[in-house]
C-alpha positions in Angstrom: -8.5 6.7 -15.5 -7.5 3.1 -14.8 -9.3 1.7 -11.8 -9.0 -1.6 -10.0 -12.0 -2.9 -8.0 -11.2 -5.1 -5.1 -13.3 -8.1 -4.3 -12.9 -9.9 -1.0 -14.5 -12.8 0.9 -13.2 -12.6 4.4 -12.3 -10.4 7.4 -8.8 -10.4 8.6 -8.2 -11.7 12.1 -5.7 -10.2 14.6 -2.0 -10.9 13.9 0.2 -12.1 16.7 4.0 -11.8 16.5 6.5 -13.4 18.8 10.2 -12.4 19.3 13.2 -13.1 21.5 13.2 -10.0 23.7 10.9 -7.2 24.7 13.3 -4.7 23.1 12.6 -6.3 19.7 16.2 -5.9 18.5 16.3 -5.6 14.6 17.7 -8.7 12.9 16.4 -11.2 15.5 14.0 -13.9 14.3 10.6 -13.9 16.0 9.9 -17.2 17.9 6.7 -19.0 18.6 5.9 -18.7 22.3 5.1 -22.5 22.5 8.7 -23.3 21.6 11.3 -23.7 24.3 14.8 -22.7 23.3 17.9 -24.5 24.5 18.3 -24.3 28.3 14.5 -24.6 28.9 13.8 -20.8 29.1 10.7 -19.7 27.2 10.9 -17.0 24.6 9.0 -13.8 25.4 6.0 -12.2 23.6 6.6 -9.3 21.2 4.1 -6.5 21.1 1.0 -7.6 19.2 1.0 -6.5 15.6 -2.2 -4.8 14.3 -4.2 -6.4 11.5 -2.8 -6.0 8.0 -4.6 -3.3 6.0 -6.3 -5.4 3.4 -9.8 -4.5 2.1 -12.8 -5.5 4.1 -15.6 -5.0 1.6 -16.2 -4.8 -2.2 -18.1 -2.1 -4.1 -20.6 -4.5 -5.7 -21.3 -6.6 -2.5 -20.2 -9.8 -4.2 -20.2 -13.1 -2.4 -17.4 -15.4 -3.6 -17.9 -19.2 -3.6 -15.0 -20.2 -5.7 -13.2 -23.6 -6.0 -9.5 -22.9 -6.2 -6.4 -25.0 -7.1 -2.7 -24.2 -7.0 -0.8 -25.1 -10.2 2.5 -23.3 -9.7 6.1 -23.7 -8.4 6.8 -21.6 -5.4 10.2 -20.0 -4.7 9.7 -17.7 -1.7 11.9 -16.8 1.3 11.4 -18.6 4.6 11.8 -15.3 6.6 11.5 -11.6 6.0 11.7 -8.5 8.1 8.7 -6.3 9.1 9.2 -2.6 8.9 8.1 0.1 11.4 7.1 3.5 10.1 5.9 6.8 11.5 4.1 9.4 9.4 5.9 12.7 8.8 4.8 15.8 10.7 5.7 19.4 9.9 6.6 22.3 12.3 5.7 25.9 11.5 9.3 26.6 10.7 9.4 23.8 8.2 6.1 24.9 6.6 7.6 28.4 6.2 10.7 27.0 4.5 8.6 24.8 2.1 6.3 27.7 1.3 9.3 29.9 0.5 10.8 27.2 -1.8 7.4 26.9 -3.6 7.1 30.6 -4.1 4.0 30.9 -1.8 4.2 34.3 -0.1 1.1 34.3 2.2 1.0 34.2 6.0 1.1 30.9 7.7 -2.2 30.1 9.6 -1.8 27.7 12.5 -5.0 25.6 12.9 -3.9 23.5 15.9 -2.8 19.9 16.3 0.2 20.4 13.9 -2.0 21.7 11.1 -0.9 24.7 9.0 -2.1 26.4 5.8 -0.6 29.1 3.5 -2.3 30.8 0.6 -0.7 33.1 -2.0 0.4 32.2 -5.4 -0.9 28.7 -4.9 -1.7 27.0 -1.6 0.0 24.7 0.9 -1.7 22.6 3.6 0.0 20.4 6.1 -1.3 18.2 8.8 0.3 15.1 10.5 0.8 12.6 7.8 0.0 14.8 4.8 1.4 17.7 2.8 -0.7 19.1 0.0 0.3 21.7 -2.6 -2.0 23.2 -5.2 -0.4 25.4 -7.8 -1.7 28.8 -8.8 -0.1 28.4 -12.3 -2.3 27.9 -15.4 -1.3 25.1 -17.6 -0.2 26.3 -21.1 -2.0 25.3 -24.3 0.5 22.5 -25.1 0.6 18.8 -25.4 0.6 16.6 -22.3 4.0 14.9 -21.9 4.3 11.2 -22.4 4.7 8.9 -19.4 8.5 9.0 -19.2 8.6 12.8 -19.5 5.8 13.2 -16.9 7.7 11.1 -14.4 10.9 13.1 -15.1 9.0 16.4 -14.6 7.5 15.2 -11.3 10.8 13.9 -9.9 12.8 17.0 -10.9 10.1 19.3 -9.3 10.2 17.4 -6.1 14.0 17.4 -6.0 14.3 21.2 -6.7 11.6 21.9 -4.1 13.4 19.8 -1.5 10.5 17.4 -1.2 11.9 14.2 -2.8 12.6 11.6 -0.1 15.8 9.7 -0.2 13.9 6.3 -0.2 11.6 7.2 -3.1 11.5 4.7 -6.0 11.7 5.6 -9.7 8.0 6.6 -9.9 5.4 5.7 -12.5 2.3 7.1 -14.1 -0.8 5.5 -12.4 -3.5 7.4 -14.2 -4.1 9.4 -17.4 -7.1 11.8 -17.7 -8.2 13.0 -21.2 -10.3 16.0 -20.2 -8.8 18.1 -18.8 -5.5 16.6 -19.9 -3.7 15.3 -16.8 -1.2 12.6 -15.8 -0.8 11.4 -12.2 2.6 10.2 -11.2 3.1 8.2 -8.1 6.3 7.6 -6.0 6.5 4.9 -3.3 9.2 3.7 -1.0 12.0 1.9 -2.8 12.1 -0.5 0.3 10.1 -2.4 1.2 8.7 -3.2 -2.2 6.3 -3.7 -3.7 4.0 -1.9 -1.3 0.3 -2.6 -1.8 -0.9 0.4 0.2 -1.2 3.9 -1.1 0.7 5.3 1.9 3.5 6.1 2.4 3.4 7.6 -1.0 3.5 10.8 -3.2 1.3 11.7 -6.1 2.1 14.6 -8.5 -0.5 15.8 -11.0 1.1 16.9 -14.3 -0.7 19.1 -16.8 0.2 20.2 -20.4 3.7 21.3 -20.9 4.8 19.4 -17.8 3.1 21.9 -15.5 3.0 20.8 -11.8 -0.7 21.3 -10.8 -1.0 19.5 -7.5 1.1 17.4 -5.1 0.1 15.2 -2.2 2.8 13.8 0.1 2.0 11.1 2.6 5.5 10.0 3.6 7.0 8.4 6.6 10.2 7.5 8.4 10.7 3.8 7.8 13.0 1.5 9.8 13.5 -2.2 9.5 12.2 -4.2 12.5 12.4 -7.9 13.4 12.8 -10.8 11.0 9.8 -13.1 11.0 9.4 -16.7 9.8 6.9 -16.9 7.0 4.2 -19.5 6.5 4.8 -22.1 3.9 3.1 -21.4 0.5 1.0 -24.6 0.9 -0.2 -23.4 4.3 -1.0 -20.0 2.9 -2.8 -21.4 -0.1 -5.1 -23.4 2.3 -6.6 -20.1 3.1 -7.3 -19.4 -0.5 -8.8 -22.8 -1.1 -10.9 -22.5 2.1 -12.3 -19.1 0.8 -10.5 -17.2 3.5 -8.4 -14.9 1.3 -8.9 -11.4 -0.1 -9.8 -11.3 -3.8 -9.1 -8.8 -6.4 -10.9 -9.3 -9.7 -12.6 -7.0 -12.2 -15.8 -8.4 -13.7 -18.3 -7.0 -16.3 -21.3 -5.6 -14.5 -23.8 -6.8 -17.1 -22.8 -10.4 -16.5 -22.1 -10.0 -12.7 -24.6 -7.5 -11.3 -24.5 -5.9 -7.8 -24.8 -8.5 -5.0 -24.1 -11.5 -7.2 -22.8 -14.8 -5.8 -19.6 -15.4 -7.8 -19.1 -19.1 -8.5 -16.7 -21.0 -10.7 -13.1 -22.2 -10.6 -9.8 -20.5 -10.2 -6.4 -21.9 -11.1 -3.5 -20.0 -9.5 -0.2 -20.2 -11.3 2.1 -17.8 -9.5 2.9 -16.5 -6.0 4.9 -13.4 -5.0 5.4 -11.4 -1.8 4.4 -7.8 -1.3 4.0 -5.6 1.7 0.9 -4.0 3.2 0.6 -1.5 6.0 -1.0 -2.0 9.4 -1.8 0.1 12.4 -3.5 3.4 13.2 -2.1 6.8 12.2 -0.7 8.5 15.3 0.6 5.3 16.7 3.6 3.2 15.5 2.6 1.6 12.2 4.0 -1.4 10.4 4.6 -2.9 6.9 4.1 -6.6 6.9 4.6 -9.2 4.2 1.6 -10.9 2.4 1.5 -13.6 -0.2 0.0 -12.6 -3.5 -1.4 -15.5 -5.6 -2.2 -14.7 -9.2 -4.4 -16.9 -11.3 -7.3 -17.2 -13.8 -11.0 -17.3 -12.9 -13.4 -19.2 -15.1 -17.1 -18.5 -14.3 -19.5 -21.3 -13.8 -21.6 -21.6 -16.9 -20.2 -18.3 -18.2 -18.0 -17.2 -21.1 -14.4 -16.0 -20.9 -11.8 -16.0 -18.2 -10.6 -13.2 -15.9 -7.4 -12.4 -14.1 -7.7 -12.8 -10.3 -5.4 -12.1 -7.4 -5.7 -13.5 -3.8 -4.0 -11.9 -0.8 -3.0 -13.9 2.3 -1.0 -12.8 5.4 2.5 -14.3 5.2 3.7 -14.2 8.8 4.0 -17.7 10.3 2.4 -16.6 13.6 -0.6 -15.0 12.0 -4.1 -16.3 13.1 -6.2 -17.4 10.2 -8.9 -15.0 8.8 -12.5 -15.9 9.7 -15.7 -15.1 7.9 
């Protein structure tokens, strides 16, 4: 299975967002509270946005002390909307309908707090923010489908089962397992995109012959919110150069053992915008833009180079990370 190990060097500070009215009418541009609009009236504070969900620790306890330079041409928007989303929940009636569509004939067991389970020919489990289906079918002694066919099997199964959201993207294989033979197909929202977070999302495990073995659905209702001004690329890169960004780099463990201090230089060539989630499940959650800087890391006194990515909050009113 392909895995990506995230390295980071900072803790994200609280993000503040400012808008024109307490109602936060979609399509308005958030204003800085220090700015006085025409007529002398001060703009009002919008509800405080929670911190963006970027990683806060790395698996190998690396400490990054990198010298970074920017060697690219930026072409990014000056403003973008945030998105509000609310995780899906399921009523007992909905669970009954889904179980029937999936051919699960067992009795529904209510476990409280919106959690239900059904077991029969396969099993279904739902709780706020999650639906999980496990098939009772045995995979045939056939070949595993290629990536394109696996995505098609997954999409068609979701559509026929009534579980394919209208806002789902085209889907992609994110992992291939040799033993037992499996492919994992992932669907994410078509908008906003790209989304760094794994939720909202759907994963479908495909076995030999295109058999659907397991499905996990963590979907949400997504609505566009206010439009926010973005920081300039130069301002955002100051965080990277000041070692206040979140780093994603995969390094060989024999050369960079657990707890190493990672030194050397990084040249960043490209910048793009992606979205990351924020907020606590059960409350209103958000998707906020982040800058994604891509570059090449050259170790100090080491051999070879490695691809590296730095993530920085993009909203102009964000406080800087500290750490």
